[in-house]
Structure formats: C-alpha cells, structure tokens
SETI-857120 format. One record per residue (C-alpha): x, y, z. Coordinates in pm, whole numbers, plus 32768, in hexadecimal, padded with zeros to 4 digits. Example, Ala and Ser with C-alpha at 12.3 -4.5 7.8 and 13.67 -1.06 7.14 Angstrom:
BEGIN
84CE7E3E830C;85577F9682CA;
This chain:
BEGIN
7A3379F17CD8;79ED7B647CBA;7A587C277B8C;7BBE7CA87BAC;7BD97E007C4A;7D3F7E3E7BD4;7E007D847AC8;7F687DA97A57;7FAF7CF77910;81117CC8788F;819D7DE9795C;83107E317930;83DC7F4D79C2;854C7FA779B1;861A80B37A5A;874A80E4797D;87DA7F8B793A;87297EF47A66;85E97E3D7A05;85247E2F7B49;83E07DA17AB8;83DA7CA5799D;82877C517903;81CA7C4E7A4E;805D7BE37A5D;7FA07C367B9B;7E2F7C327BF3;7D8B7CCA7D26;7C207C7F7D76;7B307D567E3D;7B407D007FAE;7C9D7C6C7F92;7DB97CA78086;7EF17C6D7FB4;805B7C6E8025;81707C9D7F25;82B07C0E7FB3;840E7BB67F41;857B7C1B7F71;85E17D887F67;85FF7E257E10;850D7D3A7D60;84117E427CF5;830B7E237E07;82E97F987E49;82F77FD97CD3;81C47EFB7CA8;81087FCF7DA7;816D81147CFF;80FE808E7BAD;7FAE80227C3F;7F8881797CE0;7FCB82237B94;810282D47C16;8201821D7B3D;81CF81B979D0;82108056795D;82F980287834;82237F0F77A9;80D87E6D77FB;7F757ECF784E;7EC47F3C798E;7D4E7F0B79C1;7C897FA67ADE;7B357EFF7B01;7B4C7E8F799A;7BA77FE5790F;7CFF80097876;7DC68125790F;7E648215781B;7F8C82D778A6;7FBF83307A15;7EC8838B7B25;7ECC84FD7ACA;7E6884A77966;7D0E842E79C8;7C3E83A57AE6;7C41822F7B23;7B0181647B3E;7B47813C7CB4;7C0982157DA8;7D6781A07E05;7E29822B7F2D;7F9381EC7F8E;804881EC80DC;81BB822580A3;82D281778162;835682B38206;81FA83478248;8255846C815F;81C18578823F;820A86E9820E;82E887498335;828288B78329;810D88688340;804487FA846E;7F9F86A7847C;7E55874F8426;7EEB87F982F6;7F9186B48286;7E5885DD82A5;7D7786E38207;7E7587558104;7DB786F27FC9;7C6F8780804B;7D1388C880B2;7DBA88E37F5F;7CB488657E6D;7B59885B7F0B;7A5B896E7F47;7A0788EF80A2;7A1389F081BC;7B3F89D182A3;7A61897783C8;79D5884C830B;7B3287DA82A3;7BA487EB840D;7A7B87108470;7AD986108368;7C45861483D7;7BE385D18541;7AFB84BA84CC;7C15840E840E;7D0C843D852C;7C1183988617;7BF582758522;7D6C82358532;7D76825A86AB;7E1683B386BD;7D1A84A48755;7D9485F487D2;7ED68612870A;7E6186EE85E9;7F3088198656;807887598675;818C874F8572;8221860B84E5;8364864385A8;829A862686EA;821A84CA8694;82AB836E86B6;82EC829D8580;81B081D285B6;80DE830B85E3;816883A084A1;8106826283EB;7FA4827B8473;7F8D83E8840D;7FEB837D82AD;7ED1827C82BE;7DDD8391831F;7E4F845F81F7;7E2A83368109;7CC082F78170;7C5A84668165;7B5084AD8060;7A6D85C87FFB;7904857F8065;788F86537F41;794485647E54;7929840C7EF8;79B783627DC1;7B0684057E15;7B2583297F4A;7C22820D7F4A;7B7E80BC7F1F;7CD880227EFC;7DF980727FE5;7F6380257F92;8057800680B4;81CE80188074;828A7F7B819A;819B800E82A0;824A7F6583C7;83B17FA08358;8487802B8472;837D7FFD857E;839F7F3786BF;82C77DFD86E6;81B67EAD87AE;819B7FD286BE;81977ED9859E;80727E1F863B;7FB17F67865A;7FE87FAF84E9;7F937E4A847F;7E4D7E528545;7DF77FA584B1;7E2A7F27834D;7D307E0F838F;7C3C7EF78441;7C367FF48326;7BC97EDC823D;7ADC7E168318;7A5D7EBE8455;7A62802283D5;7A217FCE8269;7AF880EC81E7;7B8A802580C7;7B127EE08033;7C637E6C7FB5;7DD47E9C7FF9;7F2D7E327F87;80587E43806D;81CE7E2A802F;82887DA1815C;83B47CD581CA;83387CA6832E;82B97B4C8389;81BA7BC88488;812C7CBC838A;810B7BA98286;805B7AC68380;7F767BCF8412;7F107C9682DE;7F187BAF81AE;7E1D7AB78124;7EC57A917FCF;803B7AAA7F8D;81097AEB7E55;82817AAC7E5A;83587B7D7D70;84BE7B267D17;85977B8C7BF0;847C7C5E7B66;83817B427B4E;82677AAE7C1C;8308796C7C94;81F578EE7D7D;809A794B7DF1;7FB478B17EF0;7F0578E5803C;7F9A794D8189;7F7077E78204;8014774D80D3;8150781F80F1;81B97763822B;816F7611818E;81FC76308030;833C75807FCC;838E768D7ECB;850476CD7EFF;84EE78497EDA;83D878617FDB;8481777680D0;85C3784080C3;8511798E80E0;843779288206;8557788382C1;864779A2827E;875578AE8213;888079278148;888977CF80A3;87A1779C7F7D;8741781B7E23;871579867E90;885A7A3A7E48;88D47AF87F79;89857C407F30;8AE47C4F7FBE;
C-alpha cells in the first residue's frame, strides 16, 4: 500500500453543544476515490472542510503527505494542493464565468490577462463547457454551474505548478440535479481523475446511490460523529452491518434515528 496522502487522527469538532465529529480517524491514499456517506448532520461536510484547511478541528492531528498541518490553509502551504467543490457551486453572481474560473489568477498572479483567458477556456473545455466564458451564473443550469465550479477548482498557475490541486474534495456535487445531469457530473469526476489526469485523488460527500456507485472505490460511513463502517463499493451492497443496510435501503426501521 502507498504511503498515506492525507491522515486525520483523533479529529473532534463541536458547534456549540453539538459534537459533530468524535475522535475520527481517516486515511486517504494517493489514487483513491473515496466516498464519505451517512445520514444528514453527521459531520460529512465538516470532514471535507477540515481536510481543505477551511475549518479548524477542536482536537486531533492532520497530516498531509506525512507533514503535520499547523493552523488553517492560509497559515501555510500544504505538501500537496487541495481543491474543493462546494455543494452550491459558490460562484460570484456578479462575475462572468471567465472571471469566476480565473478569479484566483486575476487576483493573485502576474500572468497577463490574455494568458489567463486561455487557461480559463482550456479548463472550460475540460469540463465540457466551451463557449460560455462570457455568460453569468444566472444564465446557466444547475448542472452547468456545478461544472463551472469544477473548472475553477482545477485552475492552477502554470508558473507555480505546485499550487495545482492534486486532491479534489466534492461536497454533494449531484445534489438537486436530475438523473441525466447527475450522470454527466459523475462521469466528469471520474474523467478528471483518470482520463484527464487533473487530480490523482478525490473524496466525495454524497447521499445519492448512483453517485456512490459510479464515483467511489472506497467508502466511509459516518454516524453520530464516528466512522461506523468502511469498505469497498462492492462490499457496501453485501455487508450485513445494520447501519449500512438501513441507509442503503432507505428504511425508517433500524438503528439510525430518524428525525421527526
């Protein structure tokens, strides 16, 4: 087995009196396609934000390629680049697609605008959206907005290749999409890792069965702030674990407490 790319050790996180993560251990290896699943409110998105360096853990340690992270992402560069695709795409409504995708380069690089525009068009082609750079987010469908957010996440400065995202984190990328749009997104997630080789590794939070089946090789199940089960995509449909059986079947009967 390869050396771990990302390790969470004893991670805990509370919001007020609500402890959403309780001594969580999680390891992600290079080349892995990991799905983090579980009922709503069990800390799945919080795990992604902690990995991304956007939210601090209350307790525990985070290692990126064997190097312990101190503080948040703005406090120092990680050993590998990590990008995040947010659930609601998180585009700036007042900016064009080009300005959204190239935002960091326009703001922080010394690249000429012409070169940034070329890079934007290159990334839009990669996510299957040529010719839309001048549009605004309000002119796009939900699936198109998601793909624009993918293009932004994989944007990097060719003058600083280490800034590129080797790891992508996807927070509910198919939420609210129809089955066809979901399939487009699921295929794109796989293509960015394999065919196009943009990122070597990704972790995805999802509730959607098709997304689990089509994008995950390894699966971690979170419930009540803890990792309750982990295994492969094939094993999840064969296990007799009561939490997994209830979650996959969607039954209201079982150990998972259903909110009234």
